[in-house]
N, C-alpha and C positions, 0 to 999 in steps of 0.2 A: 651508215658507220663513217666516222672520220677518220682521215688518212694524215698520219704525221709526213713531213716532207722531209728530203736529205739536206743537209748541213752541205758548204761548200767542200768539205773536206771529204764527202761521202758518207759521212755517218749519220744516223738518223738522230732528228732534234729530239730532244727530251727523252734522251737514252732508247730512242725507237720504239715508241708506245704506239700500239694501235688500239683503238677504243672502241666500243659500239655499243649499241641498247643501254644508252645510259638513263632512259627513262626519267626525263626531268632533272636528274642530279646533275650537279656539276662534274666535269672530268677531274680525276684523282692528277695531281702533279707529281710526277715519279713515282718510284714504286713504295707504297706506305709502309712505314716501321711500325705502325699502331694500327688498331682498331680502325676499319672502314666506316663505322657509325652507320648512318641511314643511305649511303650512296649504294646505288644499284648500276652493274655493267659489266661487260666484258673485256678485259686488258691483256693485252700481248706485248711483252716487254723483252727485249734484246739484249742481253748483257747487263743486268741490273748490279748495283754495288756488290761486292763480294760473290759474284758469280761469274764465270768466262765469259768474254764478250760474246761468244757464238752460241752460248745455250739461250734457248728461247723459254719463257717463263710466262707461264698463265694465271690470270688471276679472275677469280670469280667473284665479286663486290655484289653478296646478297641480302644486304641491308639485315632483317630481323629473323629472315627464315633460314633454313637450312640449304647451303649450296653445294655445288659440284659440278660434275661433269658428266653428260652422257654422249655415248658415242653410238650413231644410227648407220644402217646402211638400207640400200634400196636399189631396186633394178627397174627394168623394163617390165617386168612381170610380177614383182613383189613391190608391197608398201613399205614405208620406213619401219625397218626391225631394230630396236634397241640391244645393241650388243654388250653392251659393256657401261658400267656405271661406277665412277669414282667419286668417292664423297670422303666427310669426316668419318664416315661410319667403316670404311674399307672400301674394298675392290669387289663387285659384285657381278656374275654373268651366270646365265644360264646355258651358255655353250661350253663346248670343250676346250679344256685348258691344255696347249699342247706346250711342251717345252724341248727343244732341240739340244742335245748333249752328245758331243764327239761324233756327229753325223747321225745318231740315233733320235728318233722322235718319241717323245714320252707324252702321255695324255692324261688328264682325269676327266671323267665323264660324269655330269652332274647326274644323268638318268638313271644309271645303275649304280653308282658311288664304288666305281672300280678303278684301278690303275691300270694302265694297259699301255704295252711297248710295243713302238714300230721300227722297223730300220729299212730305210728304202721303200717305205709305203706297206712293207710286209708285218704281218704279226710277229712278234719275236718273244717267245717264253722264256728265254734263256737269259734276258737282259733285266736290270734293276733300276728303280728309280729311288736317285738319293736325294736328300736335303741336307746340306751339310753347312753347320754354323760355326766359327772358328774364329778366336783371337788370340794373343800371346800365351796364356795359359790354360784356355780350356776349349777343348773340341767336341762340340755334339752333333753328332750324325742320326739321321732316321734315314733308313734304306728300307724298300720294298722290293722283296724278290717276286718276280712274275710267273716262276714256274707254275705250271697247272697242277703238278702232281704233287709238290709241297711248297704253296706260298707261305711267305713268313714276314713278318716285318722287324726288322734289326735296331735296337737303339744303343749307340755309343755314347757314353759319358766323357772319356777319353781314348787315348789310342790302345788301352789294354783292357778297360772294364766293357763289358756288353750284354744286354738281355734281350732275348729273341722270344716273340709269341709267333705260334704256327697255329694250324688247326687242331692239334692235339695236346700242345704241350706250352708251358712258359719256362724258359731257362734263364739263368743268370749265371755268367763267364762259363757255358757249357754245363751248369748243373741244373738237373731236371727239378722243377718245382714239384711237379706230379710225382717224381720218384720218391724226393724228399719227404712230400706229406705221406706217402704210402708207408715208406719205412718208419716214419713218426708215429702214423696210426698202429702200426705192428708192434711199435715200441711200446706205445701207451698199453695196448692190450695185454703185452708181457708184463709190463710194469704194474699194472691193474691186477693181474694173476700173482706177482710177487708180493703185491701189497696186502692182497687177500691171505696170501701163505704166510707173511710175515705177521699180520695182525693175528692169525690161528696159534702162530707161534707165541706172540706175545701173549696170548690168552693162558696158553699152556704153561709158558713161563711163569706168567704170573700166579697160576694156580701151585706151581711148584714153589714158588717164594713162599706163597702164603703157607704152604705145608711146612716149608723149613721154619718160617717164623713162627708157626705154631708151636713146631717141635723146640726150636731153639730155647725158648726161656725155660722149659724143663731141663734142659742142659746146662745153661750157663746162669740164669736166674729163676730157678723153681720157686714156686710160692708153695712154701710149706705150710702143711694144715697139723692140727693135734691130733689127729688119727694116722700116726705115722710110728707104728711101734719099732719099726727099724731104726728109725732115729732116735727115739727115746730108749730102747731097748731097757737095760736094768735100773732106769730111773725110779725113784720115788717121789719126785715131785713130776707130777703131769702137767704140762702148759696149760693155761685157760686165758679168758678175757678180764680186763679191768674196765669196767664202765665209768668209774671216774676217770682214768687215763684217756679213755676214749671221747668222754663228754668234754672235759676240763682242757685237755693237753691235745686232742685228735690224734691220740696215738693206739694205732692199730698192729700191737706184737703178740708175742707169746708171754702172757705175764705169769711171772715165776716168783715164789715166795717160800720160805721154809717155816711155815706156821707149826709145824710138827718139829719136835727137837730129834735130831741125828738124821733129818731126810736130805736128800741133795739129789740133783740131777746130771745124767751124761749124755748129751746130744751128739749122736756121729753122723760124720759128712764125710762123702767119697770123696777123693783128688780126683784129678785129671787122669785120663788113662795112662799107665806105665811112669807116672810122676816118682822121681826119685827125691830123697832129702834135699840133694844140690841143685834140683830144679824149683822149689819153692821158695820164692825171694821175700815173701812176707806174708804174713796172716791178719787179719782184724776182725772184730764183731762190733757193732753199735748197740745203744741200749738205751732205753730213758730210764733214769737212774734215781731211786729212793733208798738205795742200800744205804746201811749207817755206819760199814766200816770197810776200809779197804780188804781186810779179809775175806770178807763176805761178796765181794765182786766174782763174777766168773771168770774162769781161766781156760787155756787152750793147751792140749796135749796133741802130740803128733806120734801116732804108732807106725810102726814098721812092720812089714809083711812076716810072717814066721818062716826060717828056714828048714823045720823039720829035725828029726832024730839024727843025731851025729854032727850038727852044726858044730863049728868051734869060731869063736864062742856060742855055747848054746844060746837057744832061746830063752830071754827072759821068763815068758810065761808061754805055755803050749799055744795059746791064741795070737801072739804077738812077739817079735824078735826083740825090739827095743822100744823105747819111748823119750819124748823131749816136752817139757812142759814149761810155759810162759806164763807170768801172771801180771794183771794191772800192777802199776808203779805209784800212780798219783791219785789220793782221794780226790773224788769231786761232790760238791754240794747237792743237795736233793734237788729233784724236779728240773733236772739237766739232760741234755741229748749228751753223752757222752761216746766217743770213738776210743776203743782200745787197739791200739796198732803195734804189732811185731815185727820190726826189722830184722830179717834172719840173714840176708846176703849183702849188706852194704846197700841199700836203697837210699837214694837222697829223699828222705821223709822225714819229718817233723812237723811240729804244731802248726806251722804255716801250711800245711797241705790239707788240714782239717776244714772242711767245707760246711757252709751254712752256720746254724747257730750250735753246732756240736764244739764240745770241750774235749780236750786229749788228755788220753793216760797212757803212756807208752807201757808195751807188753815186755816184760824183761825174763828172762831165765829164772827159774824159782831156785830156791836155794835149799829144798827140802826133797833129798834123795830124787837127785835129776843130774844126768839122765838116767834111765833105767837100761843095763844093758850097754853093750858097745854101740851106741847112735853115731851111725857114718852117712857121709854124702852119697856113697854108692847103693845103700838101701833103700828099697822099694815102699811107697808110703802105702800103709794099709787103710787108714780113714784118720781124720780130725776129729778131735772131740772137744765138746764146749762144755764144761762142766762145773760144779758147785762144792763147797768143802761142807762135808756132813758134819763138821764140829762148829759150824758157825754157830753163833746165839740166836735164838728162836726169833724169827721175824726182821733178823739182820739183812738177809737177803730180801731185797724187793725191788722188781724192776722188769720191765717189759724188753724182750730181746728183739730186734729188728732186723738185723742182716749179720750173716758171717760171709767174709770173702779170702779167697786166697790168690796171691799174686804169683805168676809164674810166665810161661810164655804169653798167655792173656789172664785176665782177671776172671775167675769162677767164682760167683756169686750167689748166695742162698738167701732168700728172703722170709722172714717170720709173718 
C-alpha cells in the first residue's frame, strides 16, 4: 500500500488519499468525477470536493467486474466470517439487524423472519418497531406491534389515514374489511332474493299487461265482424267482402251496397260508459268510397236513453228519448279514401288533420227533421248509429266501411 504524506500545513497531500491493491494500474489522481474505466484498486479519501473535510470517502475501483465492500470478523477461535456485504445490489447480511431507538433495542432476525423488541436486554412485547419516511407534504409510516397476543402491522400514508393488518382482519381507518365483505355478501344474498322476487313480479305483471292488452282492443278498438246482429239489428243490408276492392286497392272493410231498391243499413255502436251529449266532442267514420251521390253517403245519428213514462218532455220513441243526425257535406270522387268528421264541441279539427291519402268531408247537422225530441247536453247517450238512406237510388250506395270513432275523454274506435 502506498501512503500519502502530510503537507507542511498539516493537510494530506492529494486530498489525503490512501491507495492500495492497484494491481498494475496507475493510481487515480483526486476523486474521480467520471467512470474509472479499467482502474483497479482501493482508495480512501478524506474531505473530497463537495464533502465535509472530516468525512472519509471510500472508493472501490473494480474495472469491469461488480465491486463492493465486504466486512469480516475473526477471533482466536473462529475463522474469518463475512458479516456484511455492501454493493450496488444493496446491503446484505445473514446476521441479526439491530436498531436502537429511545434506549430500546429492535432487531430483525433472518432465521425466523420475525421482528423482536428488547429493552435493556430483556424481551419487551409491548413496544413496536417503526420505520418512518417523511417530507414536507407526505408522511409514510410502517409500524409493527410486537404484542404476542395481538400482533399487527400498521401503515399510515398521512397523519389521518391508516391501514392495519392483523392475524384475523384488515382494517382501513378502523373499518374492518372482513366485516364489510361479510355485510356485502349478506347484501348480495338479499339482493339476489329481491331480484328473484322482482323477476317473478315482472313475469306476473307482464302476464297482467298481456291480459289487459288482449282485452283493451275489444274495448277501445274492437275488430268487428259481419256476424254481429247486435250491430246491424234491423238492417236490410248485411255487410260483406268485395274481392275487387281487396285485390286492387288492398281494402278490407265492410262492403255495403243497395243493390235492391228501398234497402238500407243501421249499424249501432255503444258509447263510453255514462257518456253524456256534452262529453261527445266529435265523431267520425272512414270509408273507401264509390258512392255516386252525396245523398247516398252513410250518415251518423246519436240516440239518448229513454226517460220512461211521465218524462217531461216525453220520450220521442219508447226506446229512445231524443236523437241528433249529422251528414257528410262534401262529395268526393270514386275510388278514394274518405274521412267524414263531425266537430260537435269546438275541436280544432279541419281538413289539415286528415292523415295519409284520405280526403275530407265534414259531417254537419242534417236539415231533415233534426233533432228529434229535446236533444240536450245533460242527456245520457244510448248508442251511435251509422246508417244509410233507404230512398237512395239503386247501387248509388257503394263503399267499404273501415272505421268509426268517438272523441271524448279519449278516442273510442271501432274497426270494420
